[in-house]
C-alpha positions in Angstrom: -197.6 65.4 174.0 -196.9 69.0 172.8 -199.7 71.7 173.4 -201.5 72.7 170.4 -200.2 75.9 168.4 -202.1 78.6 169.4 -204.4 80.8 167.0 -203.5 84.6 165.9 -206.1 85.7 167.8 -204.7 83.6 171.2 -201.1 84.9 170.3 -202.2 88.3 170.3 -204.4 88.5 173.2 -201.5 87.0 174.9 -199.2 89.7 173.9 -201.6 92.1 175.4 -201.6 90.0 178.7 -198.3 90.2 179.1 -196.7 87.3 177.1 -193.3 88.6 175.9 -193.0 85.7 173.6 -196.4 85.6 171.8 -195.9 88.4 169.7 -193.0 87.3 168.1 -194.6 83.9 167.6 -197.2 85.5 165.5 -194.6 87.5 163.0 -192.8 84.5 162.6 -195.9 82.7 161.4 -196.7 85.7 159.0 -193.4 87.2 158.3 -192.8 86.2 154.9 -196.4 87.2 153.6 -195.7 90.4 155.3 -192.5 91.0 153.6 -194.1 90.3 150.2 -196.5 92.9 150.6 -194.1 95.3 151.7 -191.9 95.0 149.1 -194.5 94.6 146.1 -195.9 98.0 147.9 -192.3 99.8 148.1 -190.7 98.2 145.1 -187.0 98.5 147.4 -185.8 96.4 149.8 -184.4 99.2 152.3 -187.8 100.7 152.0 -189.6 97.9 152.2 -187.5 96.8 155.5 -187.9 99.8 157.1 -191.6 100.2 156.4 -192.4 96.3 158.1 -190.3 97.6 160.8 -192.5 100.7 161.3 -195.3 98.4 161.0 -194.4 95.8 163.2 -193.3 98.6 166.0 -196.9 99.9 165.6 -198.7 96.5 165.7 -197.0 96.0 168.9 -198.1 99.0 170.9 -201.6 99.3 169.4 -202.6 95.4 169.8 -204.4 96.3 172.6 -206.7 98.2 170.0 -207.7 95.2 167.8 -211.3 94.6 168.1 -211.5 90.9 166.1 -213.8 92.5 163.8 -211.6 91.1 160.8 -208.8 88.3 160.8 -205.6 89.4 162.9 -203.7 88.3 159.4 -206.1 91.3 157.8 -205.2 93.8 160.7 -201.6 93.3 160.4 -202.0 93.7 156.8 -203.7 96.7 157.0 -200.9 98.4 159.3 -198.2 97.2 157.0 -199.7 98.5 153.8 -200.8 102.1 155.8 -196.8 101.9 156.8 -195.7 101.6 153.1 -198.0 104.3 152.0 -197.2 106.6 154.6 -193.3 106.2 153.6 -194.2 106.6 149.9 -196.2 109.7 150.7 -193.5 111.2 152.8 -190.6 110.4 150.2 -192.6 112.3 147.5 -191.2 110.4 144.6 -191.7 107.4 142.7 -190.2 103.9 144.1 -187.2 102.6 142.7 -187.3 99.1 141.5 -184.4 96.8 142.9 -181.9 95.3 140.6 -181.8 91.7 140.4 -179.3 90.2 142.8 -176.7 88.7 140.4 -173.1 89.5 139.9 -170.4 88.7 137.2 -169.0 85.8 139.3 -172.5 83.7 139.2 -172.6 81.2 136.8 -174.8 81.6 133.7 -178.4 81.0 133.7 -180.3 79.4 130.8 -182.5 82.0 128.3 -185.8 80.6 129.8 -184.6 81.8 133.2 -183.2 85.0 132.0 -186.4 85.6 129.7 -188.4 85.1 133.0 -186.2 87.2 135.4 -186.9 90.0 132.2 -190.8 89.4 132.9 -190.6 89.7 136.7 -188.3 93.2 136.3 -191.2 94.3 133.4 -193.9 93.5 135.9 -192.5 95.1 138.8 -191.6 98.3 136.8 -195.4 98.3 135.8 -196.4 98.2 139.3 -194.1 101.0 140.2 -195.7 103.0 137.5 -199.0 102.8 139.4 -200.3 105.1 141.5 -200.1 104.2 144.9 -204.0 104.4 145.7 -204.2 101.4 142.7 -200.9 99.8 143.3 -201.7 98.5 146.9 -205.1 96.9 145.7 -203.4 95.5 143.2 -200.7 93.9 145.1 -203.1 92.3 147.8 -205.7 91.2 145.1 -203.6 89.8 142.0 -200.3 89.0 143.6 -200.9 88.2 147.1 -204.9 86.5 146.3 -206.5 88.3 148.7 -210.6 88.7 148.6 -211.9 92.1 147.7 -213.7 91.7 151.2 -210.3 91.5 153.0 -208.2 93.8 151.0 -211.0 96.5 151.7 -210.8 95.7 155.2 -206.9 96.0 155.1 -207.0 99.5 153.2 -210.1 100.5 155.0 -211.8 101.5 151.8 -215.1 100.0 150.5 -215.4 96.9 148.7 -216.6 98.9 145.6 -213.7 100.9 145.7 -211.1 98.4 145.7 -212.7 96.8 142.7 -212.7 100.4 140.8 -209.1 100.9 141.8 -208.3 97.4 140.5 -209.9 97.8 137.4 -208.4 100.8 136.5 -204.7 99.6 137.6 -205.3 96.6 135.4 -206.0 98.4 132.6 -202.6 100.4 133.0 -201.1 97.3 133.7 -202.2 95.9 130.5 -200.9 98.7 128.6 -197.5 98.8 130.1 -197.4 94.9 129.9 -198.7 94.8 126.4 -195.3 94.2 124.7 -195.2 90.8 126.6 -198.3 89.2 125.1 -198.0 91.2 121.6 -193.9 91.3 121.0 -192.7 93.6 118.4 -194.7 93.6 115.0 -191.1 93.7 113.1 -190.0 90.4 114.8 -191.7 88.3 112.0 -191.0 90.8 109.3 -188.6 90.5 106.4 -185.5 92.6 106.9 -185.9 93.6 103.6 -189.4 94.9 104.5 -188.2 96.4 107.9 -185.4 98.4 105.8 -188.2 99.7 103.7 -190.4 100.8 106.4 -187.5 102.7 107.9 -186.9 104.5 104.8 -190.5 105.4 104.5 -190.2 107.1 108.5 -192.7 104.2 109.5 
């Protein structure tokens, strides 16, 4: 009978006590979600990869500082987000939005798939346009589904601050993404009416 899978706390404690495989096992358990947070925060694959690597090196070296005042996953996410924000501050530039990984040799995709991709790109661009202090809470709460409490712990800020930053970010996102819910009014206007509006400069 195989031994039961160790908990996150047990893996972290084992790492601190010298188990060379424990931290790798912990990272494998949460790699996908940590990567998703890094990518959505950085908006760039290479930058996200570097930030995640920075974060894991930091977590590896500072595991002994974990005090079990929060979940291990919350602690890891806080380190990842902080590594991302540090990189954003250092480069002093707006994150770039990765282009879709498609090429001319790939088969054509149905129109609805293209529209979904367009929507994803629009959301990515809108997230990238948010100030970093609003982007991180929005990514954690609205994209990753974390609670306000866990997000506050991950970012090291008050719950009320998370709520206010999310609220401001959502207002900006609503303006940036309004065209997705309210397509151009011209779409259903007869051509002669559009022509008349153009002649009148409207």
